[in-house]
C-alpha positions as CSV (number, residue, x, y, z in Angstrom):
1,M,317.7,95.1,4.4
2,T,319.3,95.7,1.0
3,N,321.5,92.9,-0.4
4,F,324.2,93.1,-3.1
5,K,327.4,91.6,-4.3
6,T,330.4,93.8,-5.1
7,T,334.1,93.9,-5.2
8,L,336.5,95.6,-2.8
9,Q,338.0,98.6,-4.7
10,K,341.0,100.8,-4.0
11,F,341.3,104.6,-4.6
12,G,344.3,105.7,-6.6
13,M,345.1,109.4,-6.2
14,Q,341.9,110.8,-4.5
15,G,343.1,113.4,-1.9
16,E,342.6,112.2,1.6
17,K,341.0,109.0,0.3
18,T,344.2,108.0,-1.6
19,G,344.8,104.3,-1.0
20,W,341.5,103.6,0.8
21,I,339.9,100.2,0.2
22,Y,336.2,100.6,-0.1
23,I,332.8,99.3,-1.3
24,A,331.1,101.3,-3.9
25,V,327.4,101.8,-3.2
26,P,325.8,103.1,-6.3
27,A,322.7,105.4,-6.3
28,T,320.5,102.6,-7.3
29,I,321.3,100.7,-4.1
30,S,321.7,103.7,-1.7
31,T,318.2,104.8,-2.7
32,L,316.9,101.5,-1.5
33,I,318.6,102.0,1.9
34,K,317.7,105.7,2.4
35,P,315.6,107.2,-0.4
36,N,316.5,110.6,-1.8
37,Y,319.3,111.2,0.7
38,K,322.6,112.7,-0.4
39,K,324.6,113.2,2.8
40,S,326.6,110.8,4.9
41,Y,324.5,108.4,7.0
42,R,325.1,105.3,9.2
43,V,324.3,101.7,8.2
44,K,324.3,98.4,9.9
45,G,324.2,94.8,8.6
46,K,326.8,92.4,7.4
47,I,329.6,92.2,4.9
48,D,329.9,88.4,4.2
49,E,329.5,87.1,7.8
50,V,331.0,90.1,9.7
51,Q,328.5,92.2,11.6
52,I,328.6,96.0,10.9
53,K,326.9,98.7,12.9
54,A,327.2,102.5,13.3
55,A,329.3,102.7,10.2
56,A,329.1,105.6,7.7
57,L,328.3,105.6,4.0
58,L,330.2,108.6,2.5
59,P,328.7,110.5,-0.4
60,M,330.6,110.6,-3.7
61,G,328.1,112.7,-5.8
62,N,325.2,111.9,-8.0
63,G,323.7,109.7,-5.2
64,D,326.6,107.3,-5.1
65,F,328.3,106.4,-1.8
66,I,331.3,104.5,-0.6
67,F,331.8,102.4,2.5
68,A,335.4,102.5,3.7
69,V,336.8,99.0,4.6
70,N,339.7,99.6,7.0
71,A,342.5,97.1,7.8
72,A,340.8,95.7,10.9
73,L,337.6,94.9,8.9
74,R,339.6,93.5,6.0
75,K,341.4,91.2,8.4
76,Q,338.0,90.0,9.8
77,L,336.8,89.4,6.3
78,K,340.0,87.8,5.2
79,K,339.7,89.7,2.0
80,I,341.9,92.1,0.0
81,Q,341.4,94.5,-2.9
82,G,339.6,92.8,-5.8
83,A,337.8,90.3,-3.6
84,E,334.1,89.8,-4.0
85,V,331.9,90.4,-0.9
86,F,328.2,90.0,-0.1
87,V,326.8,93.1,1.5
88,Q,323.6,93.4,3.6
89,F,322.9,97.0,4.6
90,E,320.1,98.9,6.2
91,E,320.0,102.4,7.8
92,D,321.3,102.4,11.3
93,D,319.1,104.9,13.2
94,D,320.2,103.7,16.7
95,I,321.1,106.6,18.9
96,I,324.8,106.9,19.7
97,K,325.5,107.6,23.3
98,L,328.2,110.3,23.7
99,S,330.5,110.6,26.7
100,A,328.5,112.3,29.5
101,A,331.7,113.7,31.0
102,L,332.7,115.2,27.7
103,L,329.2,116.8,27.2
104,D,329.3,118.2,30.8
105,C,332.7,119.9,30.1
106,L,331.7,121.2,26.7
107,A,328.7,122.9,28.4
108,D,331.1,125.0,30.4
109,S,332.6,126.5,27.2
110,P,330.0,128.1,24.9
111,E,332.4,128.4,21.9
112,A,333.4,124.8,22.2
113,S,329.8,123.6,22.8
114,N,328.5,125.6,19.8
115,Y,331.1,124.1,17.5
116,F,330.6,120.6,18.8
117,N,326.8,120.8,18.4
118,S,327.2,122.1,14.8
119,L,329.0,118.8,13.9
120,P,327.3,115.9,12.2
121,P,326.5,113.0,14.6
122,S,329.3,110.9,13.1
123,H,331.9,113.6,13.9
124,K,330.6,114.0,17.5
125,H,331.1,110.2,17.7
126,Y,334.8,110.4,16.8
127,Y,335.5,112.9,19.6
128,S,333.4,110.9,22.1
129,N,334.9,107.5,21.2
130,W,338.4,108.9,21.6
131,V,337.5,110.1,25.1
132,K,335.8,106.8,26.0
133,S,338.6,104.7,24.7
134,A,341.0,106.0,27.4
135,K,341.9,103.5,30.1
136,S,342.6,105.7,33.1
137,E,340.7,108.7,34.6
138,N,343.8,110.8,34.1
139,I,343.9,110.2,30.4
140,I,340.1,110.6,30.1
141,A,340.5,114.1,31.8
142,K,343.4,115.0,29.5
143,R,341.4,113.9,26.4
144,I,338.4,115.9,27.5
145,A,340.5,119.0,27.9
146,T,342.0,118.4,24.5
147,V,338.6,118.1,22.9
148,V,337.2,121.2,24.6
149,S,340.2,123.2,23.5
150,A,340.1,121.9,20.0
151,C,336.3,122.6,19.7
152,A,336.8,126.1,21.1
153,N,339.3,126.6,18.2
154,K,337.0,125.0,15.7
155,M,339.4,122.1,14.9
156,E,338.2,119.1,13.0
157,F,338.9,115.7,14.6
158,G,341.8,115.0,12.3
159,Q,343.4,118.4,12.9
160,M,343.1,117.8,16.7
161,M,344.7,114.4,16.5
162,K,347.6,115.7,14.5
163,M,348.2,118.5,17.0
164,Y,347.8,116.0,19.9
165,R,350.3,113.6,18.4
166,D,352.7,116.4,17.7
167,N,352.3,117.4,21.4
168,K,351.0,120.9,20.5
169,I,347.8,120.5,22.4
170,G,346.6,118.5,25.4
171,M,349.9,118.8,27.2
């Protein structure tokens, strides 16, 4: 487990990351967690006393990473931008279980299945969690159909969600 103190920071104008609150994980620390690795990977541990698992470190170049601290996590931490936090991270190599129903339906569509299988594990997790978070069988079926359609059209998760919210897919 790698431990360090840091400050919650906020991106100014940074494309899609504009306004994000995050923890900077410099190369000197990320190398201790996962040596010589430059791509996104999952970590688990604690920020202050809040447990973290299956959360991604995002690469920023030169071996540096960031950990996004969303509003729900900030609320648990009771911290805002500029606050100091104590971080304990280690690589999270636990296997993420994907929705079996989603995987079964993707298998019936080679285009969708090929695209889905080409995605990094964290992106597969986004689609699967969205399906699993539905409360009724009807909504689960609708979301599975939406994911299969989106993957057949090589849509990233964010694109799919925008189209879904705009009622342009999954109707």
